[in-house]
N, C-alpha and C positions, 0 to 999 in steps of 0.2 A: 513477606511472602504472605500472597494471597491464597486462601484455601485451606484442605486438607495435604498432609502428609503423604498419600498416596501419586502413585506417579504422576506425571503431566504427562497429556497426549498432544501431541501437536501434528498438526493437518498442515503438510509442510507443499507451501509453491513456492516459485522462485528465488533467487534473490538471497541475502546474506541474514535476513531477521529470521528464520527459521534456527539458525546455528547460534543466534545472541540469545534467544528463547531458551534454549537448550542451559546453551551456556551461564545463565542467570539463573535459571532453576537450580541446578546442578550446587553453582555455590552457595545457595542459601539451604541445600540439604536435601533437595528431593531430584528423584529421580523424574527422568524423562522416556518418553516409548514416542517415536517417529514414524508419523505415515506418510512416506514420502511419495507427494500424488507426481506419477510418470511423467517424463517428456517437460518438467518443473523444476522439481526438487531440486538443487545438485548434488550428485553423485561427493561431491567434496565437500561440501556442508553438513550435508548429513551422516555421511560415512563413519566418524566418529563419536558414534551417539549408537543407541540401541534404536534399529528401523527395519523398515517393507518398506517395499515399494509394491506402489499398486496404482493400477491408472485407474483414472478419474468416477470413471461409468461404475467400475468392479463395489458397489454402494454398501455390500453385504459382507464382503469382504474388510473396508475397511470399520465396519463397525462393529466385528468380530475380533480384528485385532485389536482395537481399543481395550475392548470386556476382557481381552486373554491374557493386555498387560497388565487388566486391573487400575484403569483410568477412569476418574471419576471428574477433572476437570479438563477440557477440553481447548487450546488455543488455534483457532487457523487463521494461519501468515502467510507471506508471501504470495505476486502477485502471478494468476492465474488464467490466461486469455482463453475465452470463455468459447470451450468446444461447439459444432453443429450437435444436432440429436443425430446425425447418423454418426461422428467419430466419437459420441460419446458411449456408445455401446454400452447401455447398460443392464448388467445382472441381476436378475429374478429383484433382488430387494431394490436396488436400483430402481425399477419402473414402479413398483409398489412405494416410493421414497416420492417421485415427480409425481405421482397420482397424488400423494398429500401435499407436496407443493403446488400444485394444481397451477392456473396460469400467469405466477412468477416468475414460474422456467422460460417461459415466451416473454415477460417483457427487460425492465433497466435490471442493470447488473445488483445494486442498491434492492429492489427488493426482493429478487432472487436468494442474495443474499440475507438477506433477512430472512426468505422462506426455509431458510439451509438453516440458520442457525436457532430458528423455532425446532423443528425436525429434529436436532443435535437433541437439543434441551429435554423436546418429550420421549426422544430414546432413552431417558438417565442420564445424561450429559450436563454439567454445569460449565455451561462455552466463556471465557476470559478473553478478553483482549489481551493484545501483545502490550501493550502502554500500559497494562499491572501487574506486568512481570518483569517490562521492561521501562520502570520508573524514570528510568535515568537517560533512555534514547528518546521522550519526548522533549520535541523542539521550544528551546525557552522563546518571548517575546523580546524583544529589541535585534540588535546590529550586534553580529557576528563576527564580522569584516570589520577592521580599520575603514574601510570607505561607505559609504553609504552612498544612497540614491539620490541625486539630484528635483530638482523641482519636474525639470521632464519626464521622470521615471516616476518618481512618488504618483506622477497623474496616468501613467501606465501599468503602475499596480494598480490605482482606483477603479479605473476599466476597467486590469482583468478579476478584480474581484464582483465588479458588478453582473459582468460577463458567467462568472461560475456561480452566483447564486439565482439567475436566470435559468442558467444547463443542470445546475444542482436541483432545480424545486420539479424538473422533467427526467431525473436520475440519469443526466449526461454528464462522463466528465470531471474530474478532476482540478484538471489542468488548462494553462491556455498559454498562450505567449504574446505579448502586445506588444506593438514598436509603435511610438510617435502617435500613437492612439488608434492605431491601426489592429486589430483582431489577426496575426497573419496564422494561426492556428490555434484548434480546438483539440483536448485530448478524445479520443472515441474507444475505443476497441483496441487500436493499436499499444497501446502503453503512450508513458511521457517519452521515455528515448527516440522513439519510431516517430512522436508526435514533431521532437527539437531537431530530427531532420529532414520534416518536411517543412519547419518552418527557416530553417535555415536556408532551403532552398528558393524562399520568399523574402528574404528581408531586402531593405528597404537602403538605397545610401544615407548615411545619415549616422547619426547616435543609434548605436544594439537596441534590441527590444528585452524586455524580461518575461522571463515565466513565474509564474503567478499558482500556487495549489496551495488548495483547501476542501476541505471536508464539505460533501453536500450536505443543506441545511436538512438536518433532523435524522443523519445516517445515525447508524448501528456501527460505533466504535469498537464494534470486536473482529472487527473484518474489514481489511480492505482499506484501510488509513491511508492517506497521503504519505509516502516516503520524500527522503533525498538522498543520498548519499556521496560519495567520490565518482563514480558512473554519470550522475545525474551533473556532477559539475563537468563535466569532461565531453558530453554531451551541449549542455548549455555553452559552451567557449567555442568546442566545431561551431555552432549553429553562429556564433557571434553575437552570443550575449552580453547586456551588463550586466544583471546579477536576477538572484534567484527571490522571492518575497513568502512567505507559505505561511500557514494559519497558527499559529503561536499557540503550544496545550492541545495541538488536532494531528500534527505531522510527528512521522518517525525519523528521526536522525542515524542514520545507519555509520555508525564509527564518525562520533560527530567531530572528533579531534582532527582526522584525516579529511573531515569533510572543508571545514573550517581553512584547514592548510591549505586544501587543493581550492577551494575559489582565493585563499589571499594569493598564490600563484598564480594564479590565473585572472587576476584584478577585478574578479566578477564581487558584488557586494552579494551578501545573505542577511534579511531581516525578517526578521518574526511580525507576524502583523496579526489584524484581527479584520475578521467581517466588514465592519463599520467604519474601519480607520485604518491610514496606511502608514502612518511613523508615530 
């Protein structure tokens, strides 16, 4: 286990990973306290653990809760859709922190997250990555399924990686769908599942496309790492895709066994690759 034995603070967005981080920390003998972001964290995920639900703009309340719980280390995990400033409704502390974040609040998601992590550090917390707690959840290199990509799918993967390198440099998206060399969709603010639904409506006749996911170049991996789970498999299957390629060592797998089994049942390939090569 990384760090001290003080309770681990978890700032929780959506999905299963906040619960997985909490479970792993407690299995290693460490207590946890979850700040569940209202409208994003799932009650069934955070419910078994000590937690409080707080709206995102209540920064003063979030910091106070973490301090009251005597948390020194904090993990920020789980997807959160970026709110508008009107919806954010920052409290007095939130206004102060937004001033410290500055222009990053109006830039790309990665720049904003990096600024948030910096401010948490300035407030006395040590920010850890979910992958430092969930070491077993880091996606490995190579095939996780019996079937792999053919030459056409490998070409689509290479195309997707090139697109994501370019977009990542502009702090836009961690995923795209490519079919027969054509980029059907690129992930923006909507998230992977919504992008996959859009890609399915744009699919061409012939062999299905591939989903490619990877971290942005230079991304701080303590927050917003790419993630794949059984839900991703279901959405990719519904979109008519043939497989998923992800950046090995930089992607989190939610329940790796269930994810691989779902892919096998759906006939999709799962391939851990790098930004430089496809297989």
